[in-house]
N, CA, C and O atoms as a Tripos MOL2 file, in Angstrom:
@<TRIPOS>MOLECULE
protein
  176   175    44     0     0
PROTEIN
NO_CHARGES

@<TRIPOS>ATOM
      1 N          15.6980  -43.7610  -30.2430 N.3       1 MET1
      2 CA         16.0580  -42.7700  -29.2470 C.3       1 MET1
      3 C          16.7070  -41.5900  -29.9640 C.2       1 MET1
      4 O          17.5500  -41.7590  -30.8450 O.2       1 MET1
      5 N          16.3050  -40.4290  -29.5740 N.am      2 ALA2
      6 CA         16.8880  -39.2080  -30.1180 C.3       2 ALA2
      7 C          17.3470  -38.3290  -28.9570 C.2       2 ALA2
      8 O          16.6500  -38.1810  -27.9540 O.2       2 ALA2
      9 N          18.5230  -37.7580  -29.1180 N.am      3 VAL3
     10 CA         19.0940  -36.8900  -28.0960 C.3       3 VAL3
     11 C          19.4610  -35.5630  -28.7570 C.2       3 VAL3
     12 O          20.1240  -35.5320  -29.7940 O.2       3 VAL3
     13 N          19.0270  -34.4920  -28.1500 N.am      4 ARG4
     14 CA         19.3380  -33.1670  -28.7000 C.3       4 ARG4
     15 C          20.7540  -32.7730  -28.2800 C.2       4 ARG4
     16 O          21.0840  -32.7890  -27.0950 O.2       4 ARG4
     17 N          21.5830  -32.4200  -29.2590 N.am      5 THR5
     18 CA         22.9530  -32.0050  -28.9790 C.3       5 THR5
     19 C          23.3510  -30.8560  -29.8930 C.2       5 THR5
     20 O          23.1320  -30.9190  -31.1030 O.2       5 THR5
     21 N          23.9220  -29.8310  -29.3340 N.am      6 ASP6
     22 CA         24.4780  -28.6980  -30.0970 C.3       6 ASP6
     23 C          23.5520  -28.2070  -31.2060 C.2       6 ASP6
     24 O          24.0020  -27.9890  -32.3310 O.2       6 ASP6
     25 N          22.2830  -28.0330  -30.9080 N.am      7 GLY7
     26 CA         21.3440  -27.5150  -31.8900 C.3       7 GLY7
     27 C          20.8640  -28.5390  -32.9040 C.2       7 GLY7
     28 O          20.1470  -28.1810  -33.8390 O.2       7 GLY7
     29 N          21.2360  -29.7940  -32.7460 N.am      8 GLY8
     30 CA         20.8010  -30.8490  -33.6600 C.3       8 GLY8
     31 C          20.3200  -32.0610  -32.8990 C.2       8 GLY8
     32 O          20.1330  -32.0150  -31.6830 O.2       8 GLY8
     33 N          20.1260  -33.1240  -33.6070 N.am      9 TRP9
     34 CA         19.6520  -34.3700  -32.9940 C.3       9 TRP9
     35 C          20.5630  -35.5180  -33.3860 C.2       9 TRP9
     36 O          21.0170  -35.6000  -34.5270 O.2       9 TRP9
     37 N          20.8260  -36.4000  -32.4410 N.am     10 GLN10
     38 CA         21.5360  -37.6480  -32.7240 C.3      10 GLN10
     39 C          20.5510  -38.7840  -32.5260 C.2      10 GLN10
     40 O          19.8410  -38.8310  -31.5220 O.2      10 GLN10
     41 N          20.5070  -39.6990  -33.4850 N.am     11 LEU11
     42 CA         19.5930  -40.8300  -33.4250 C.3      11 LEU11
     43 C          20.3600  -42.1180  -33.1840 C.2      11 LEU11
     44 O          21.4680  -42.2940  -33.6910 O.2      11 LEU11
     45 N          19.7710  -43.0110  -32.4150 N.am     12 SER12
     46 CA         20.3710  -44.3100  -32.1490 C.3      12 SER12
     47 C          19.3720  -45.4010  -32.5170 C.2      12 SER12
     48 O          18.5230  -45.7570  -31.7010 O.2      12 SER12
     49 N          19.4600  -45.9390  -33.7410 N.am     13 PRO13
     50 CA         18.5260  -46.9810  -34.1560 C.3      13 PRO13
     51 C          18.6100  -48.2340  -33.2880 C.2      13 PRO13
     52 O          17.5840  -48.8580  -33.0160 O.2      13 PRO13
     53 N          19.7900  -48.6100  -32.8550 N.am     14 LEU14
     54 CA         19.9220  -49.8140  -32.0330 C.3      14 LEU14
     55 C          19.2820  -49.6240  -30.6610 C.2      14 LEU14
     56 O          18.6300  -50.5350  -30.1490 O.2      14 LEU14
     57 N          19.4610  -48.4610  -30.0710 N.am     15 GLN15
     58 CA         18.8410  -48.1750  -28.7670 C.3      15 GLN15
     59 C          17.3210  -48.1420  -28.9090 C.2      15 GLN15
     60 O          16.6040  -48.6240  -28.0330 O.2      15 GLN15
     61 N          16.8330  -47.5750  -30.0070 N.am     16 THR16
     62 CA         15.3960  -47.5400  -30.2570 C.3      16 THR16
     63 C          14.8400  -48.9500  -30.3700 C.2      16 THR16
     64 O          13.8090  -49.2620  -29.7740 O.2      16 THR16
     65 N          15.5110  -49.8010  -31.1260 N.am     17 LEU17
     66 CA         15.0860  -51.1950  -31.2800 C.3      17 LEU17
     67 C          15.1130  -51.9240  -29.9450 C.2      17 LEU17
     68 O          14.1850  -52.6670  -29.6260 O.2      17 LEU17
     69 N          16.1610  -51.7210  -29.1680 N.am     18 TYR18
     70 CA         16.2770  -52.3520  -27.8590 C.3      18 TYR18
     71 C          15.1060  -51.9580  -26.9570 C.2      18 TYR18
     72 O          14.4930  -52.8150  -26.3200 O.2      18 TYR18
     73 N          14.8020  -50.6750  -26.9040 N.am     19 ARG19
     74 CA         13.7070  -50.2080  -26.0340 C.3      19 ARG19
     75 C          12.3580  -50.7620  -26.4900 C.2      19 ARG19
     76 O          11.5300  -51.1410  -25.6610 O.2      19 ARG19
     77 N          12.1350  -50.8110  -27.8050 N.am     20 ALA20
     78 CA         10.8700  -51.3430  -28.3220 C.3      20 ALA20
     79 C          10.7330  -52.8260  -27.9840 C.2      20 ALA20
     80 O           9.6620  -53.2690  -27.5690 O.2      20 ALA20
     81 N          11.7960  -53.5870  -28.1570 N.am     21 LEU21
     82 CA         11.7590  -55.0160  -27.8230 C.3      21 LEU21
     83 C          11.5570  -55.2370  -26.3320 C.2      21 LEU21
     84 O          10.7930  -56.1150  -25.9300 O.2      21 LEU21
     85 N          12.2350  -54.4480  -25.5150 N.am     22 ALA22
     86 CA         12.0960  -54.5970  -24.0610 C.3      22 ALA22
     87 C          10.6580  -54.3360  -23.6240 C.2      22 ALA22
     88 O          10.1240  -55.0670  -22.7910 O.2      22 ALA22
     89 N          10.0330  -53.3100  -24.1740 N.am     23 ARG23
     90 CA          8.6420  -53.0250  -23.8230 C.3      23 ARG23
     91 C           7.7190  -54.1330  -24.3120 C.2      23 ARG23
     92 O           6.8000  -54.5360  -23.5990 O.2      23 ARG23
     93 N           7.9570  -54.6240  -25.5180 N.am     24 GLY24
     94 CA          7.1160  -55.6740  -26.0730 C.3      24 GLY24
     95 C           7.2160  -56.9660  -25.2870 C.2      24 GLY24
     96 O           6.2020  -57.6120  -25.0230 O.2      24 GLY24
     97 N           8.4180  -57.3480  -24.9110 N.am     25 VAL25
     98 CA          8.6200  -58.5870  -24.1590 C.3      25 VAL25
     99 C           7.9770  -58.4850  -22.7760 C.2      25 VAL25
    100 O           7.3440  -59.4320  -22.3110 O.2      25 VAL25
    101 N           8.1410  -57.3380  -22.1240 N.am     26 ASP26
    102 CA          7.5190  -57.1460  -20.8090 C.3      26 ASP26
    103 C           6.0020  -57.2130  -20.9110 C.2      26 ASP26
    104 O           5.3520  -57.8530  -20.0850 O.2      26 ASP26
    105 N           5.4370  -56.5610  -21.9130 N.am     27 GLY27
    106 CA          3.9900  -56.5750  -22.1000 C.3      27 GLY27
    107 C           3.4690  -57.9610  -22.4210 C.2      27 GLY27
    108 O           2.4140  -58.3640  -21.9320 O.2      27 GLY27
    109 N           4.2000  -58.6830  -23.2350 N.am     28 TYR28
    110 CA          3.8130  -60.0490  -23.5920 C.3      28 TYR28
    111 C           3.8410  -60.9480  -22.3590 C.2      28 TYR28
    112 O           2.9290  -61.7490  -22.1490 O.2      28 TYR28
    113 N           4.8710  -60.8170  -21.5570 N.am     29 ALA29
    114 CA          4.9970  -61.6400  -20.3540 C.3      29 ALA29
    115 C           3.8620  -61.3400  -19.3690 C.2      29 ALA29
    116 O           3.2930  -62.2580  -18.7780 O.2      29 ALA29
    117 N           3.5380  -60.0700  -19.1950 N.am     30 ASP30
    118 CA          2.4370  -59.7010  -18.3030 C.3      30 ASP30
    119 C           1.1100  -60.2620  -18.7990 C.2      30 ASP30
    120 O           0.3300  -60.8010  -18.0140 O.2      30 ASP30
    121 N           0.8530  -60.1380  -20.0880 N.am     31 ALA31
    122 CA         -0.3990  -60.6400  -20.6610 C.3      31 ALA31
    123 C          -0.4640  -62.1600  -20.5660 C.2      31 ALA31
    124 O          -1.5310  -62.7240  -20.3230 O.2      31 ALA31
    125 N           0.6570  -62.8150  -20.7550 N.am     32 ALA32
    126 CA          0.6820  -64.2800  -20.6740 C.3      32 ALA32
    127 C           0.3680  -64.7470  -19.2550 C.2      32 ALA32
    128 O          -0.3280  -65.7460  -19.0770 O.2      32 ALA32
    129 N           0.8680  -64.0440  -18.2520 N.am     33 GLN33
    130 CA          0.5930  -64.4130  -16.8660 C.3      33 GLN33
    131 C          -0.8700  -64.1920  -16.5060 C.2      33 GLN33
    132 O          -1.4320  -64.9280  -15.6960 O.2      33 GLN33
    133 N          -1.4830  -63.1840  -17.1060 N.am     34 ASP34
    134 CA         -2.8920  -62.8940  -16.8470 C.3      34 ASP34
    135 C          -3.8310  -63.8180  -17.6040 C.2      34 ASP34
    136 O          -5.0350  -63.8300  -17.3490 O.2      34 ASP34
    137 N          -3.2880  -64.5910  -18.5320 N.am     35 GLY35
    138 CA         -4.1230  -65.4940  -19.3260 C.3      35 GLY35
    139 C          -4.7350  -64.8350  -20.5490 C.2      35 GLY35
    140 O          -5.5850  -65.4330  -21.2090 O.2      35 GLY35
    141 N          -4.3260  -63.6280  -20.8600 N.am     36 ASP36
    142 CA         -4.8750  -62.9130  -22.0040 C.3      36 ASP36
    143 C          -4.4300  -63.4950  -23.3410 C.2      36 ASP36
    144 O          -5.0490  -63.2120  -24.3670 O.2      36 ASP36
    145 N          -3.3830  -64.2920  -23.3500 N.am     37 LEU37
    146 CA         -2.8550  -64.8250  -24.6030 C.3      37 LEU37
    147 C          -3.3230  -66.2520  -24.8890 C.2      37 LEU37
    148 O          -2.8660  -66.8780  -25.8450 O.2      37 LEU37
    149 N          -4.2150  -66.7530  -24.0750 N.am     38 ALA38
    150 CA         -4.6520  -68.1400  -24.2300 C.3      38 ALA38
    151 C          -5.2360  -68.4000  -25.6140 C.2      38 ALA38
    152 O          -5.0280  -69.4730  -26.1810 O.2      38 ALA38
    153 N          -5.9600  -67.4360  -26.1600 N.am     39 GLU39
    154 CA         -6.5830  -67.6420  -27.4650 C.3      39 GLU39
    155 C          -5.5650  -67.7210  -28.5970 C.2      39 GLU39
    156 O          -5.8860  -68.2370  -29.6670 O.2      39 GLU39
    157 N          -4.3450  -67.2230  -28.3890 N.am     40 LEU40
    158 CA         -3.3300  -67.3060  -29.4320 C.3      40 LEU40
    159 C          -2.8250  -68.7420  -29.6230 C.2      40 LEU40
    160 O          -2.3410  -69.0790  -30.7040 O.2      40 LEU40
    161 N          -2.9280  -69.5790  -28.6110 N.am     41 TRP41
    162 CA         -2.3740  -70.9180  -28.6770 C.3      41 TRP41
    163 C          -3.4100  -71.9770  -29.0620 C.2      41 TRP41
    164 O          -3.0650  -73.1490  -29.2110 O.2      41 TRP41
    165 N          -4.6610  -71.5820  -29.2220 N.am     42 ARG42
    166 CA         -5.6980  -72.5390  -29.6230 C.3      42 ARG42
    167 C          -5.5850  -72.8390  -31.1080 C.2      42 ARG42
    168 O          -5.2670  -71.9550  -31.9030 O.2      42 ARG42
    169 N          -5.8430  -74.0750  -31.4800 N.am     43 THR43
    170 CA         -5.8730  -74.4370  -32.8940 C.3      43 THR43
    171 C          -7.3240  -74.7110  -33.2890 C.2      43 THR43
    172 O          -8.0680  -75.3290  -32.5270 O.2      43 THR43
    173 N          -7.7260  -74.2600  -34.4680 N.am     44 PRO44
    174 CA         -9.1210  -74.4550  -34.8890 C.3      44 PRO44
    175 C          -9.4450  -75.9080  -35.1760 C.2      44 PRO44
    176 O         -10.5770  -76.2280  -35.5400 O.2      44 PRO44
@<TRIPOS>BOND
     1     1     2 1
     2     2     3 1
     3     3     4 2
     4     3     5 am
     5     5     6 1
     6     6     7 1
     7     7     8 2
     8     7     9 am
     9     9    10 1
    10    10    11 1
    11    11    12 2
    12    11    13 am
    13    13    14 1
    14    14    15 1
    15    15    16 2
    16    15    17 am
    17    17    18 1
    18    18    19 1
    19    19    20 2
    20    19    21 am
    21    21    22 1
    22    22    23 1
    23    23    24 2
    24    23    25 am
    25    25    26 1
    26    26    27 1
    27    27    28 2
    28    27    29 am
    29    29    30 1
    30    30    31 1
    31    31    32 2
    32    31    33 am
    33    33    34 1
    34    34    35 1
    35    35    36 2
    36    35    37 am
    37    37    38 1
    38    38    39 1
    39    39    40 2
    40    39    41 am
    41    41    42 1
    42    42    43 1
    43    43    44 2
    44    43    45 am
    45    45    46 1
    46    46    47 1
    47    47    48 2
    48    47    49 am
    49    49    50 1
    50    50    51 1
    51    51    52 2
    52    51    53 am
    53    53    54 1
    54    54    55 1
    55    55    56 2
    56    55    57 am
    57    57    58 1
    58    58    59 1
    59    59    60 2
    60    59    61 am
    61    61    62 1
    62    62    63 1
    63    63    64 2
    64    63    65 am
    65    65    66 1
    66    66    67 1
    67    67    68 2
    68    67    69 am
    69    69    70 1
    70    70    71 1
    71    71    72 2
    72    71    73 am
    73    73    74 1
    74    74    75 1
    75    75    76 2
    76    75    77 am
    77    77    78 1
    78    78    79 1
    79    79    80 2
    80    79    81 am
    81    81    82 1
    82    82    83 1
    83    83    84 2
    84    83    85 am
    85    85    86 1
    86    86    87 1
    87    87    88 2
    88    87    89 am
    89    89    90 1
    90    90    91 1
    91    91    92 2
    92    91    93 am
    93    93    94 1
    94    94    95 1
    95    95    96 2
    96    95    97 am
    97    97    98 1
    98    98    99 1
    99    99   100 2
   100    99   101 am
   101   101   102 1
   102   102   103 1
   103   103   104 2
   104   103   105 am
   105   105   106 1
   106   106   107 1
   107   107   108 2
   108   107   109 am
   109   109   110 1
   110   110   111 1
   111   111   112 2
   112   111   113 am
   113   113   114 1
   114   114   115 1
   115   115   116 2
   116   115   117 am
   117   117   118 1
   118   118   119 1
   119   119   120 2
   120   119   121 am
   121   121   122 1
   122   122   123 1
   123   123   124 2
   124   123   125 am
   125   125   126 1
   126   126   127 1
   127   127   128 2
   128   127   129 am
   129   129   130 1
   130   130   131 1
   131   131   132 2
   132   131   133 am
   133   133   134 1
   134   134   135 1
   135   135   136 2
   136   135   137 am
   137   137   138 1
   138   138   139 1
   139   139   140 2
   140   139   141 am
   141   141   142 1
   142   142   143 1
   143   143   144 2
   144   143   145 am
   145   145   146 1
   146   146   147 1
   147   147   148 2
   148   147   149 am
   149   149   150 1
   150   150   151 1
   151   151   152 2
   152   151   153 am
   153   153   154 1
   154   154   155 1
   155   155   156 2
   156   155   157 am
   157   157   158 1
   158   158   159 1
   159   159   160 2
   160   159   161 am
   161   161   162 1
   162   162   163 1
   163   163   164 2
   164   163   165 am
   165   165   166 1
   166   166   167 1
   167   167   168 2
   168   167   169 am
   169   169   170 1
   170   170   171 1
   171   171   172 2
   172   171   173 am
   173   173   174 1
   174   174   175 1
   175   175   176 2
@<TRIPOS>SUBSTRUCTURE
     1 MET1         2 RESIDUE 1 A MET
     2 ALA2         6 RESIDUE 1 A ALA
     3 VAL3        10 RESIDUE 1 A VAL
     4 ARG4        14 RESIDUE 1 A ARG
     5 THR5        18 RESIDUE 1 A THR
     6 ASP6        22 RESIDUE 1 A ASP
     7 GLY7        26 RESIDUE 1 A GLY
     8 GLY8        30 RESIDUE 1 A GLY
     9 TRP9        34 RESIDUE 1 A TRP
    10 GLN10       38 RESIDUE 1 A GLN
    11 LEU11       42 RESIDUE 1 A LEU
    12 SER12       46 RESIDUE 1 A SER
    13 PRO13       50 RESIDUE 1 A PRO
    14 LEU14       54 RESIDUE 1 A LEU
    15 GLN15       58 RESIDUE 1 A GLN
    16 THR16       62 RESIDUE 1 A THR
    17 LEU17       66 RESIDUE 1 A LEU
    18 TYR18       70 RESIDUE 1 A TYR
    19 ARG19       74 RESIDUE 1 A ARG
    20 ALA20       78 RESIDUE 1 A ALA
    21 LEU21       82 RESIDUE 1 A LEU
    22 ALA22       86 RESIDUE 1 A ALA
    23 ARG23       90 RESIDUE 1 A ARG
    24 GLY24       94 RESIDUE 1 A GLY
    25 VAL25       98 RESIDUE 1 A VAL
    26 ASP26      102 RESIDUE 1 A ASP
    27 GLY27      106 RESIDUE 1 A GLY
    28 TYR28      110 RESIDUE 1 A TYR
    29 ALA29      114 RESIDUE 1 A ALA
    30 ASP30      118 RESIDUE 1 A ASP
    31 ALA31      122 RESIDUE 1 A ALA
    32 ALA32      126 RESIDUE 1 A ALA
    33 GLN33      130 RESIDUE 1 A GLN
    34 ASP34      134 RESIDUE 1 A ASP
    35 GLY35      138 RESIDUE 1 A GLY
    36 ASP36      142 RESIDUE 1 A ASP
    37 LEU37      146 RESIDUE 1 A LEU
    38 ALA38      150 RESIDUE 1 A ALA
    39 GLU39      154 RESIDUE 1 A GLU
    40 LEU40      158 RESIDUE 1 A LEU
    41 TRP41      162 RESIDUE 1 A TRP
    42 ARG42      166 RESIDUE 1 A ARG
    43 THR43      170 RESIDUE 1 A THR
    44 PRO44      174 RESIDUE 1 A PRO
């Protein structure tokens, strides 16, 4: 996350990581409910 302040930018690595993880977990959960992840759990 970057926020513009006083002609510059402030970066928050922890907030960026949090947002990326939140999006990934939500997407994974949605795909798992739809059955799109079934092939990940198969063993050859």
